[in-house]
C-alpha positions in Angstrom: 0.0 0.0 0.0 1.4 3.4 -1.0 -0.6 5.7 1.2 -2.8 4.4 4.0 -4.7 7.7 4.4 -5.6 7.7 0.7 -6.7 4.1 0.9 -8.8 4.8 4.1 -10.5 7.7 2.3 -11.3 5.5 -0.7 -12.8 2.6 1.3 -14.8 5.0 3.5 -16.4 6.2 0.2 -17.4 2.6 -0.3 -19.1 2.5 3.1 -16.3 1.1 5.3 -15.7 2.6 8.7 -12.7 2.3 11.0 -13.1 -0.6 13.4 -9.7 -0.9 15.0 -6.1 -0.1 14.4 -3.6 2.8 14.6 -3.2 5.2 11.7 0.1 6.5 13.2 1.4 2.9 13.1 0.1 2.5 9.5 -2.5 -0.2 10.1 -6.3 -0.1 10.2 -9.1 -2.6 10.2 -12.3 -1.3 8.4 -15.7 -2.8 8.4 -18.8 -2.4 6.2 -21.6 -4.5 7.7 -20.1 -8.0 8.1 -17.3 -7.3 5.6 -13.8 -6.6 7.0 -10.7 -5.4 5.3 -7.2 -4.6 6.7 -5.0 -1.8 5.5 -1.3 -2.1 6.2 1.3 0.4 4.9 4.9 -0.8 4.8 4.2 -4.1 6.7 3.9 -6.5 3.8 5.4 -6.6 0.3 2.1 -7.2 -1.5 -1.7 -7.2 -0.8 -2.8 -10.4 0.9 -5.7 -12.3 2.2 -5.9 -12.9 5.9 -7.8 -15.3 8.0 -7.9 -15.2 11.8 -8.7 -18.6 13.5 -10.2 -18.0 17.0 -11.9 -14.7 16.2 -15.4 -13.9 15.0 -16.0 -11.1 12.4 -15.8 -8.5 15.3 -12.4 -9.7 16.5 -14.0 -11.3 19.5 -12.6 -14.6 20.8 -14.6 -17.7 19.8 -15.3 -20.4 22.4 -14.3 -23.1 20.0 -12.1 -23.0 16.9 -9.5 -25.1 15.0 -6.1 -24.0 16.2 -3.7 -22.6 13.5 -1.3 -25.5 14.1 -4.0 -28.1 13.4 -5.0 -26.2 10.2 -1.4 -26.3 9.1 -1.1 -30.0 9.7 -4.3 -30.6 7.7 -3.0 -28.5 4.8 0.4 -30.2 4.9 -1.3 -33.6 4.6 -2.9 -32.3 1.4 0.4 -31.3 0.0 0.0 -27.5 0.4 3.4 -25.7 0.4 4.1 -22.9 2.9 6.4 -19.9 2.8 6.2 -19.5 6.6 5.1 -22.0 9.2 3.8 -21.9 12.7 5.9 -23.7 15.3 3.8 -26.8 16.0 5.4 -27.2 19.5 3.8 -24.0 20.8 0.3 -22.9 21.9 -1.6 -19.6 21.6 -0.9 -16.9 19.0 0.9 -18.1 15.8 0.6 -17.8 12.1 1.6 -19.4 8.8 1.6 -18.1 5.2 1.1 -19.7 1.8 0.7 -18.5 -1.8 -2.4 -19.2 -3.9 -2.2 -20.3 -7.5 -2.4 -16.6 -8.7 0.5 -15.6 -6.5 -1.5 -13.9 -3.8 -0.1 -14.4 -0.3 -2.5 -15.8 2.3 -1.8 -15.2 6.0 -3.5 -17.4 8.6 -2.9 -15.4 11.7 -4.2 -16.6 15.1 -4.2 -13.9 17.8 -5.5 -16.1 20.7 
């Protein structure tokens, strides 16, 4: 992202409103109804998809969810290749990253 303020203004015109984040740290989460997008300037090389096991669509902890390490094991068993992996010997917050067939990075990022 080139300019997070310009992007924020653009998405606000589409009906998105700031949900959480810190503009001074160059990251924002915006919502439009049940739709959520994240804006991150200078944090990632490319635009990416993100999924957050353990959170609902309001970033509230779910009572039950599939841990990121279990998701990683399931994907490995299916032959999916990773560009970054979660340490399977840990618990709590962790993440892994892969690339879709079109070259888009996908971050599976568990915060709980």
